C-alpha positions in Angstrom: 0.0 0.0 0.0 1.4 3.4 -1.0 1.7 6.1 1.7 -0.1 9.4 0.9 1.4 12.6 2.1 0.1 16.1 2.2 -3.4 17.4 2.8 -6.1 14.7 2.9 -9.8 15.6 2.4 -11.8 15.4 5.6 -8.7 15.1 7.8 -8.1 17.1 10.9 -10.3 19.3 13.0 -13.1 21.0 11.0 -12.5 24.6 10.1 -13.9 27.1 12.7 -14.2 24.5 15.5 -12.4 25.1 18.8 -9.9 22.8 20.4 -10.6 21.1 23.7 -8.4 23.5 25.8 -10.1 26.5 24.3 -13.5 25.1 25.1 -12.5 24.3 28.7 -11.1 27.8 29.1 -14.3 29.4 27.8 -16.4 27.2 30.2 -14.2 28.3 33.1 -14.5 31.9 32.1 -18.3 31.6 31.9 -18.5 29.9 35.3 -16.4 32.7 36.9 -18.5 35.3 35.2 -21.7 33.8 36.5 -20.3 33.5 40.0 -19.2 37.2 40.0 -22.6 38.2 38.6 -24.4 36.3 41.4 -22.1 37.6 44.2 -21.2 41.1 43.0 -22.5 42.9 46.1 -20.4 40.7 48.5 -17.3 41.0 46.3 -17.6 44.8 46.1 -18.3 45.0 49.8 -15.2 43.0 50.6 -13.1 45.3 48.3 -14.5 48.4 49.9 -13.7 47.0 53.3 -10.1 46.3 52.2 -9.7 49.9 50.9 -10.6 51.2 54.4 -8.6 48.7 56.4 -10.0 45.6 58.2 -10.4 45.2 61.9 -9.4 41.7 63.1 -10.6 40.4 66.4 -9.5 36.9 67.5 -11.4 35.4 70.4 -9.3 33.6 73.1 -9.1 29.8 72.8 -11.2 29.2 75.9 -13.9 31.4 74.5 -13.7 34.1 77.2 -12.5 37.5 76.1 -10.3 38.6 73.2 -7.0 37.1 72.5 -5.8 39.5 69.8 -7.2 42.6 68.1 -5.6 44.6 65.4 -6.4 46.5 62.2 -4.9 45.6 58.8 -3.8 48.8 57.0 -5.8 50.0 54.0 -5.0 48.1 50.8 -4.1 50.5 48.0 -4.3 47.8 45.3 -8.0 47.2 46.1 -8.6 51.0 45.9 -6.8 51.1 42.5 -8.8 48.2 41.2 -12.1 49.7 42.1 -11.2 53.1 40.7 -9.8 51.7 37.4 -13.0 49.6 36.9 -15.3 52.5 37.8 -13.5 55.4 36.0 -11.3 53.6 33.5 -7.6 53.0 33.5 -5.6 56.3 33.2 -3.8 56.9 29.9 -0.1 56.0 30.0 2.0 58.0 27.5 5.7 58.3 26.8 7.2 61.7 25.9 10.3 61.4 23.8 12.3 64.6 24.2 15.8 65.8 23.5 16.8 68.9 25.5 13.2 69.4 26.3 12.2 69.5 22.6 10.1 66.8 20.9 11.9 64.6 18.4 10.4 65.0 14.9 10.4 62.3 12.2 11.0 58.6 12.2 14.1 56.9 13.5 15.7 54.7 10.8 17.8 51.7 11.6 19.8 50.7 8.6 19.9 47.1 7.5 23.1 45.1 8.1 23.9 45.0 4.4 23.7 48.8 4.1 26.3 49.3 6.9 29.0 47.0 5.4 
């Protein structure tokens, strides 16, 4: 029997279909989206609490009184996350200057052949 090489009609994954890993990632993304949608108030509440700082009180092991009480400092990354999602991420730009003047034109890097 002769071996056939190259493209075979009907071989391989059908055009436009997704591979198994992509399908599982999309299912996980959908599950997380649904969870967040159902629990958005609790999630936002927890983020707001972290931006203000969290008071931690640990009861004593015998159940009488407080063993430890402290406050965690405010979490700036939680505040940044809330602000970026509410107001949009700030623009980040790079200013290329030379002696406080803008550089005009396009920089050209010659090909290796042109230099030799």
